[in-house]
N, C-alpha and C positions, 0 to 999 in steps of 0.2 A: 615800444621796445620791450622784448621779452626779458624776463629775469635770467641772467646767464646760468644760474644754478637750478633753474626749474627742471623738473623731471620730464623727459620726453618718453611717453609710454608706448609700449608695443601696440596696444589696441584698447583705448579707453572708451567708456560709454559716451555717446554723442546724442544729446537730447534735441528734439525738434520743437515745434511751436505749441503742440496741443497736449503733451504728456501731463503737464501740471494741471491743465484744465480737467482732464479726465480723473486724475487723482483727487483733485479738489471736489469733484462731483461725488466721488466715492465717500469722502469725508462728510460732505454736506448731507448726503442721504443716509449716512451711517452704515453703508455697505463696506465694512472693514473686514468682516469675517471672510473665510474662503467662499468661493462661488459668488454669484451675483450677476447683474446685467452686463458689466464690463467683460466678464468671462464669456458669456454667451455671444456678445458682439465681437470679441476678439476671435473666437472660434469661427464665427460666420465670415469674418474678414479673411482669415487664413484659408477657409474653404474657397472663397471667391478668388484668392490669389493663386492657390496651388491647383484647385479644381477638384478636390476630393474632401470628404468629411474629415474634421480634425477634433481632437480633444486636447485642451490646454492643461498642462501638467506642471509639476514642481521643478522638473529638470529633464534634460535629454537622457540622462542615465536612467531615470525612472521610466521614460518612454521605452527605452531598450528592454528594460526588465519586463514591463507589461507585454511588449511584443513577443518576448520569449515564452511567457506564460501562455499567451494566445496561440502561439505556434505549437504548444504542447510539449515544450522542453521540460524534462524531468531529471531527477537525480540519476546519474549514470549515462545520460545521453551525451552525444558529442555535437558541438556547434562549430562550424567553420567561421573564422573571423579574420579579417584583414589584420596583419601584424603591424603595419605602419599606420598607427593611429594613436589616439588618446585612450587612457584606460577606461573611460566611460563607455567605450564600445564593447569592451571585453569583460570587465568586472561583473556585470549582471549575469553572465554565463555561470560564474561561480556562485552567485546568489541562489541559482536554481540547482546547485549541486552537480552541474554538468561540466564537461571537460572542453576547453577551447582547443581548437585545432587551427594553428596559425598558418596563413598563406601569404606569401610575399607579393610585392608590387611589380608592375611593369613600368618602363622608363617614360612612356609617352604621357601618362597622367599622374604617376606616382601612386596609383591605387591598385586594388586587387588585380592580379594577373589572371585573366580568364582561363588560359591554358593550364597554368599551375593549379588553379582551382579544380579543373576537371581531373588532373592527375591525382590531386589529394582525395577527391571523392572516390575515384576508382580504387585507390589504395586502401581507404578506410572501409569500403564495401568488401574488399578482399579479406580484410581482417575481421569481418563480421560486425562492423560498426557503421552503418549508414548514417551520415550526419542528419540531424533533425532540422537544422536551419543554417542559413548563410547570412553573415553580417558583412556588408561591404560599405565603404566610406568614400565620400567625395572630399578628399583632403585639401585643406586651405581654400576651399571653394571650387576646386577643379573637378568637374564631373568625371566619374570613372567611366570605363567602357561598359556602360549599363546594359546595352542590348546583348553583348556577348556573354555577360554574366547572367543575364536573364535566360538566355538560351541554355546555358549549362544547368541552371537551377531547374528549368522546366524539363530538360532531358532526363534528369534523375529524380524529378518530382520532390524537390526540397524547398521548403518555405524560405522566401527571400525577404530579408530585412535591409532596407536602405537607410544608412546612417547619413543623413544630410545636415547634421548638426552645424557644420561649418559652411554650408552651401546655399542658404536661403538667398534667392535672387539670381542664382545661376540657372542655366538651361542646358539641356542635352537634346540635340536635334529638335530644337524649338519646344521641348517639353520641360516644364519646371522641375528642378530637382525637388525631392519631397513627394513626388507623385509616381516614382518608378519601382517601388517595391510592392510586395504583398502587404506589408506594413512599412511605413516610412517614419523617420524620426527627425525632429528639429530641436535646436537648442537656442535659448535666449539668455544664456549666461552673460555676465557683465562685459565680457570682452568680444562678444560676437558682433556681427554686422549690424544687427539691432538687438536690443535687450529688453527684458522685463524685470531687470535686476537679477533675479534667478528664475529660471523657468525653462520649459520645453513643450513639445507637442508630439502627439502620435497621430498619424494620418493613415487612411486606407481607403481604397475604392469600395471596400466592403464595409458598409455602414454598421453592420452587426458587430464587427470587430472594434470599431471606434466606441460603440455603445458598451461593449464588454470592458474595454479599457477604462471608460468613464466610471462604470460600476465598480471595478476593482480598485480604482484610484480613490474612491469615496468609501473606503473601508468595507466594500462589498456589503453595504447595508441593504437589507430587504425592504420593500415598500410596506412597512408596518408602522403603526403609531408609536410603538416602542422600538428599541434597537434590536433588530433580529439579524443574525448572521449564520449563513449555512456554509460559507467558505471563507478562507483567509483573504482579507483585503489589505489595502495600503493607504497611507495618508499622502497621496501623490497629486492632489488637485492643485491648480494654480489659484492664488488669492485674487480677489476682485481688484485690489490696489495694483498688484503686479500686472494684471490684465489691462488696467487703465493705461499704465505706462506702455504696454505692448501695442495698444490701439494707436497711440500717438506715434510710436516708432514705425509701425507698418505704413503710416501715411508718408513717411520720408524714405522708405526702403529704396526706391528707384534712384533717388538722389545719393544715398549712401553707397550704392553699387557704383555709380558714376564716379564718386569721390575716391573710392578704393581702387578702381581701375586706373584713375588718373595718377594715383601714387605709384602704381606698378609702372606706368608709362614713363613717369619722371625718373625713377631709379634705373630703369632699363636704358633710357637715353643717356643718362649721366655716366653709366658704367660701361657703355658699349665699347670703349677703347681698351678694356682689360681682357686679354684672352683667357685669364685664369678665372674669370667670373662668368657664370651662365645663368640664364633664367628659364623657367618652364613655359614654353609657348602653348597656345591653345590649339589642340588638334582640330581638324575640320568637324564642325557640328557641336563643338564644346564651347560654351561661354561661361567663364568663371567670374564670380563676384569679386575675385582677388581679395578675399577676406584678409589674408596676410600676404605681403610681398615676400617671396622667398628667393634666395640665391644659393647656387652651389659655388664653392670656392676651392679651386684646384691649384695648390701651390706649385705643381710641376709644370703648369701650362704657361708660366710667364713671370709672375712677380715674386714668387717664393712666399707669398702671404697665405696663411691658413685661415679657416673659419674662425678659430679661436683668436687669432691676432685682431681680426675686425671686431669680434664680440667684446673682447676685453677693452679695446680702445674706446668703443662706444660706451661701455659700462663705466669706464673711468670718467667720461664726460656726462654722466647721469642720463644716458639714453638706454632705454630697455630694449634688448634684442635677445633672441633665444635660439638655441640649436633646434633643428627639426626634431619631430617626435622620436624618442628612443623606441625602436620597435618593441612590441610586446613580447616577442620571443626572446628578447635579450633582458627582460625584466626579471629580477630575482623571484618575484611572486609567482612567476609562471615557469620556474625551473621544472623540466621534465614534461612540459606540454608538447604534444606532437606538433611538428612544424615542417612546412614544405617551402624551401628557400631557393632563391636564385642569386642572392647577393645584393639585390637592388636596394632594399631598405637599409641595410647596414652601410652601404656606400652613401646613401642620402643622409643618414644620421651623422656620418663622419664628416661630410663636406658641407652640409646644409645649414643655412642661417635664415631666421625670420627677422626682417627689418621693421622698424617702427612704421605702422601701417594704418593708424587711426584715421577715420574719415574727418576728424576735427583737427588734423595736423595743419598748421599754418605753413605758408610758403617759406617763412623765415625758419621754422623748425625743420622742414625738409632740407633746406639749404645747409643748416647746421649739421644734420646727419651726413649729408653727402660730402661736405667739406671734411669731416672727420674721416670718412672712408677714403677720400682722395689722399689725405695725409698719410694714412696707413699704407695705401698702395704705392705711393711715391717713395716712401721710406723703404718698403720692401724691394722695389725696383732698384733703388740706389745701392742697397746692401748686397744685391746679387751681381753687381758689376764692379 
C-alpha cells in the first residue's frame, strides 16, 4: 500500500540492476576523479547505440555550447533556435555573444517549422545577417521533421545542431535521434529517460569535431608535461562515477522507452472520452520515447476545464505536473530577440500540460493520477450544465 501523502513526481530517476556495481567499481579502483575507464566505456556504448562518435560531458547545455564553438559562432553572429524549448537550447548562444533568432513550431510534432525556418533565413539574409547555425529540438521525445529541416540547412549552407536532449531512444525514419545533425546533443539530467545524475553528450559523424569537443571540454590542455594552453577551454567533461551510472542506465534504455510509452497509452486510453483533451500522435516515420506524456486541454471543447484546473488539482494531491515549456521568445531574458512566429508555441504553452511520466510509476500511482483527473473533468462537466 503506498503512502497517501507520498509525492508522485513528474519524472524521477529510475535505477536498473548494474549502476551501483559500476559506481562501486569506480570506488574500488579509486577512479573518482573526472575521466577514467567508465567514461571511455560509456562513450563506446553511446557510439554503438547511436552509430556515431560521442564525447561524454557534464551537461547537455555544455554540449550545445561546444557545438556552437565548433560551428564557428562568435560575438555578433546570429543563431536560429527553436523557440518552444528549454533554455538550455538557447542560453549557450548568449555565452558566445551571439544573438538568438527564434523560430516557431509546427502542429504535427510541436518542433521547429521547416517552412518558417526558411522564411526566417531569407529575411535574415536580406538584412545582411546570414545565420551561423540552426538549433532544432525533438521536444518531449517526439522527433522533429528532421529531413525537411536538414534540406533547408543544406540549401543555405548553415551548420545544423540537433538537440536530442529529451529524445534518446526515439527514432526518425528508423534512424536514431542524436545522429541527425552536423553535431547532435544528448542530456542525462536527473529527469531524463536515463540519467547519469548530471551529464550530457556531444555526437557527430565527424570524428574530428568530437575530438575537438573533448579537447575543449578538458580545459583545452595541450599534450605537454606541464599545463600548456593556447586557447580557452572549459571544465565540461563527465566524471568517471557519473559515467558508471550511465553505463548501467544504457543497459535498461529499451525497457525505459517501453515503460514511458506504456504511460502514454494508459493516459490516452483513460482520457479518450473527453473532447476537451487531446494528445500528440506520432506522425508516420516518427517513434517517440514519450519521455513525458503531454496533453492539450481546451476548455471550449467540452468540459469547461482548463490546463490550470488539472494542474492545481494534481498539485493539491502532491502530484507533480507542469505546463509545457514557455517559449523562449516570451521569456524576459530574450526581450528584443528577432522572432518568426505562427502562434503554435504560444497556444501549446497556454493549453499544454505534462503529466507524471516516470518509468518507475506504479499502476497504483497512475490510477491515483487518473482518478484525480477524472474528478476534475466530472466536476467541470457538472458545472457547465
